[in-house]
Structure formats: C-alpha cells, structure tokens
N, C-alpha and C positions, 0 to 999 in steps of 0.2 A: 640756069639756075632753078632748082626745084624746091629748095629748102628755104623756109623763112628764116632771116636773120633779124635780131631785134636789139636794141640798145637803149639804156636809160641815159638821157642827157638831161641832167637836173630833174625838173618834174615832168619832162617829156618823154614819151616812149616812141622812138623810131621803129618802124617795122617795115622790112622790105622782102618781098617773095620772088624777086626777080622782074616782075611787071609794074607793081604798084608800091610807091612809097607812102606810108601813112605815118602822120605824126599826131599823137594824142596828147592831150594836156595843154597847159596854157590857156589861151583864150577860146580856141576853137580846135577841132579835129580837122585835119586837112589830108586830102590825098592827091598824089601826082602819079600820072601814068608815064612810063618810059618814052612813049611815042610822042608825048607833049610836055616835056619837062626839060630843065636845064638845072645843073648844079654848078656853082662856081664857089671856089674856096680861095681867099687871097690871104696873103701873110706867110709867115709871120713878119710883122714889121720890125723895127728895131727894139720895140719893147716886148715883142713876142705876141702881139694881139693878131688875132685872125678874124676874118668875116666870112660867113657862110650865107650864100644867097640860093635859095632854091624856089624855082618859079615855074608857072605855067607857060607853055611856048618853048621853042627850041633855042632861043636867045634871050639874054636880059632885057632887051628892048620890047619884047613882046608885049601886048597889052593884056594878057592873061593874068597879070599880077604875080605876086610872090611874097616870100618871106625872108627876113634878113635877121641874123643872129650874130651878135659880136662876142667874142670870147677873149678873155685875158690869157697870157700864157698859162698861169696856174689853173684856170678853169679847163682850158684845152687839155693839159696834162692829167687832170683829174678823171676825165672820161677815157678810160683806156679804150682803144679801138675806134674812137670817132673818125679819125683821119682814113683809116682803112674802109670803115663802113661807107664814108661819104665817096671814096674813091671807087668802091664796088658799085654804088648807085650811078655815079657819074659815068663810069665805063658803060653801064647797061644802057643809059639814055643816049649816049653818043653812038652806040652800035646799031641803033634801029634807024 
C-alpha cells in the first residue's frame, strides 16, 4: 500500500499509510507501527454495540498498552467505512 487513507471518527482523525496508523484528536495523538500492533474489533453484540481495541504489541495481552473505543450501532453506522478501514489496518498488521 502506497497511498494514505484517512477517516474522521467523531473528533478523531485516523490516518494509515500502510505502515503506520496515526490517530489524532481526543486526549493525545498516538502512532502504531504494523510490526508492533494489533487490531481487534468485537461485536456486534445483540444491541449492535462494537468494541475496537488497538494496541502496541502483537497481541492484546502485550505490555505496550493500547486504546479501546466503544461504539453503539448508531455511532458505527454513522462512520461510513470504519469497518473497512480497520480491516485494512488489521490485515496489514497480521501480514508482517
């Protein structure tokens, strides 16, 4: 992947260039490199809620820390392309 893809998620800007995921907005800007990150999306549950977890390390139990976002079904649907964006990032992280 050579092209940067971006997505606005609420007040956060997600940017991914194929190697580094950057998230701007919220409390802090954060960067994750595909060689040292994991992406996990769970749900939807019976109410349509989803949980997105992105962190440093190759698995959720790593000590590198991470971030968790929770979305209602309505919030998830409002951000067109979020699922596809996260799948692109997850695939890149798992392929290295």
